[in-house]
DOMI-238335 format. One record per residue (C-alpha): residue number from 1; residue in three letters; chain; x, y, z negated. Coordinates in pm, whole numbers, plus 50000, padded with zeros to 5 digits. Example, Ala and Ser with C-alpha at 12.3 -4.5 7.8 and 13.67 -1.06 7.14 Angstrom:
# residues 2
   resi   resn   chain       x       y       z
      1    ala       A   51230   49550   49220
      2    ser       A   51367   49894   49286
This chain:
# residues 105
   resi   resn   chain       x       y       z
      1    unk       A   96370   23363   55379
      2    unk       A   96671   23450   55173
      3    unk       A   96980   23229   55177
      4    unk       A   96879   23027   55483
      5    unk       A   97034   22989   55826
      6    unk       A   96835   22927   56145
      7    unk       A   96936   22591   56288
      8    unk       A   96828   22322   56533
      9    unk       A   96733   21984   56386
     10    unk       A   96802   21670   56588
     11    unk       A   96626   21342   56516
     12    unk       A   96778   21069   56732
     13    unk       A   96653   20709   56732
     14    unk       A   96862   20435   56894
     15    unk       A   96920   20065   56844
     16    unk       A   97179   19992   56576
     17    unk       A   97403   19840   56845
     18    unk       A   97430   20190   56996
     19    unk       A   97511   20372   56671
     20    unk       A   97889   20371   56720
     21    unk       A   97858   20521   57069
     22    unk       A   97622   20787   56935
     23    unk       A   97853   20882   56648
     24    unk       A   98147   20903   56892
     25    unk       A   97940   21142   57105
     26    unk       A   97861   21356   56798
     27    unk       A   98230   21358   56706
     28    unk       A   98321   21485   57055
     29    unk       A   98073   21769   56996
     30    unk       A   98245   21850   56663
     31    unk       A   97937   21769   56457
     32    unk       A   98051   21785   56095
     33    unk       A   97766   21605   55925
     34    unk       A   97468   21382   55989
     35    unk       A   97251   21129   55809
     36    unk       A   97190   20772   55930
     37    unk       A   96864   20605   55831
     38    unk       A   96870   20232   55901
     39    unk       A   96576   19999   55960
     40    unk       A   96366   20256   56146
     41    unk       A   96055   20098   56292
     42    unk       A   95786   20194   56538
     43    unk       A   95657   20146   56889
     44    unk       A   95865   20246   57189
     45    unk       A   95991   20132   57527
     46    unk       A   96132   19815   57371
     47    unk       A   95801   19724   57207
     48    unk       A   95721   19717   56837
     49    unk       A   96011   19724   56594
     50    unk       A   95892   19623   56249
     51    unk       A   96159   19680   55983
     52    unk       A   95973   19445   55749
     53    unk       A   96011   19154   55991
     54    unk       A   96294   18937   55856
     55    unk       A   96328   18773   56197
     56    unk       A   96386   19103   56375
     57    unk       A   96725   19064   56541
     58    unk       A   96768   19424   56654
     59    unk       A   96694   19720   56435
     60    unk       A   96664   20088   56507
     61    unk       A   96849   20365   56329
     62    unk       A   96758   20731   56308
     63    unk       A   97032   20993   56297
     64    unk       A   96936   21335   56163
     65    unk       A   97155   21642   56196
     66    unk       A   97130   22019   56198
     67    unk       A   97352   22264   56382
     68    unk       A   97363   22619   56507
     69    unk       A   97232   22712   56852
     70    unk       A   97566   22703   57037
     71    unk       A   97660   22363   56902
     72    unk       A   97306   22236   56957
     73    unk       A   97343   22313   57326
     74    unk       A   97670   22115   57340
     75    unk       A   97504   21819   57168
     76    unk       A   97207   21840   57404
     77    unk       A   97435   21855   57710
     78    unk       A   97616   21541   57592
     79    unk       A   97318   21343   57466
     80    unk       A   97082   21398   57760
     81    unk       A   97277   21179   58007
     82    unk       A   97388   20938   57732
     83    unk       A   97029   20854   57634
     84    unk       A   96980   20697   57975
     85    unk       A   97240   20437   57873
     86    unk       A   97174   20428   57498
     87    unk       A   96796   20418   57519
     88    unk       A   96599   20559   57231
     89    unk       A   96474   20913   57187
     90    unk       A   96585   21255   57073
     91    unk       A   96366   21525   56918
     92    unk       A   96486   21881   56864
     93    unk       A   96309   22134   56645
     94    unk       A   96369   22465   56472
     95    unk       A   96463   22446   56105
     96    unk       A   96611   22649   55823
     97    unk       A   96931   22536   55646
     98    unk       A   96914   22621   55277
     99    unk       A   97257   22749   55175
    100    unk       A   97412   22553   54893
    101    unk       A   97760   22488   54754
    102    unk       A   97885   22275   55048
    103    unk       A   97832   22342   55417
    104    unk       A   97843   22048   55661
    105    unk       A   97693   22200   55975
């Protein structure tokens, strides 16, 4: 593919109460950009989280980011032990970054 860069895509799901700790971790790894999707629902170790439930006290967030291989390894090295405290999950996959006017990886 022309005008693309091979990257690693992270999809990290944690409780919203852990979001600040996660973003601090990403900052320590010099991650320059990520997207936060609030009200993520599903079934996990903490049971069912239904974002449509108005009585749901705790919500999940999903953080999506892409980075090059060397930085991905730094993020992985930091997030692996942190997930034991933060809970949640982390998925890593191969992706292609489509070059555009602004670069935030």
